[in-house]
N, C-alpha and C positions, 0 to 999 in steps of 0.2 A: 550483594547485588541490589540495585535500586529496583523498586516495584513501580511499574508504570500503569496508569489507568487512563483510558481515553473516553471521551464522550461517545455515546452510542452512534451518533451521526457519522463519525469517522469510519466506522465499520462498513458503511455503504460504499466508501471509496477504497477501503483497505480490508476486504473481508478475510484475508489470511490472518489477521490479528484477532478476529472475533472468537470468543470462547476459549481463549488461552491465557495463561498467566504470562504477563510480559515482564521479564526480568532482564536487566542489562547491567553490564559492568560500566560504570561511568563515575567521574568525579565532578563533572560540570553539566549544566543543562545542554550545552553544545554537544557534549559526548553522548548524552541521552538521545538527542535527535539523530546523531550520526549512527548510533546503534539501531534506532528504529528504522532508519533508511535501509540498513542491511536486511532487516526482517520484512520490510514492505517498501520496495523501491517506489519512489515518488512522494513519500510522505514528508520528507524534509522540505521539498519545494512547496508542498501544500501548506506546511506550517510556517515556512520562512520565505522571504523574498529572495531575489537574485543576489543580494548582498549578505545573506545569511541572517538578517534581522527578523524577529518574529513579526508576522503579519498582524495588521490591526485587529482582525477578528479572532485572534488566537491569544489565549492566556495560559500560562504554565505556572503551577504552584509546586513548590517543594515543601511537603508537609502542609502547613497552614499558611505559608508565606508565599505571596505572589513574587515571581522573579522581578528583579529590579533592573537587570541589565538586558534590555530587549535588543541591543545591537550586537553584542558579541557572545551573549548567553554564557557569561562566565560565572553565574551564580553557582555556588558549590552544591554538590549532591553527595550526601553521606552514603556509606555502604548499605545501610538498611532503609534508606529514604523512600518515601512514597511520593511519586511524581505524578501530578494530575495535569492532563492536557485537555483544555476546554476550547471548543470552537463555538463562537457566538453564531446564532442563527438569526437571520432577519428576513423580512419579506413584507409585501404590501397587501 
């Protein structure tokens, strides 16, 4: 199972994920996000736009590699991969 880690800010919007080990069965980044959606409805649209592409303020890493396919999220995820979901914060 892939191990998913989220930036702390995401727990503000999806508190049901806080304090738990997030492990999902997935072979691609798209599948990781689909599994996250099952655990926390609404997170997929928070991370991706209406076409399923990663939003500009979101970055996903599989291990130490940033995903390259931001449109279809086809980057592979191994069975014991660590997947990191980062949301950039900005303000004035």
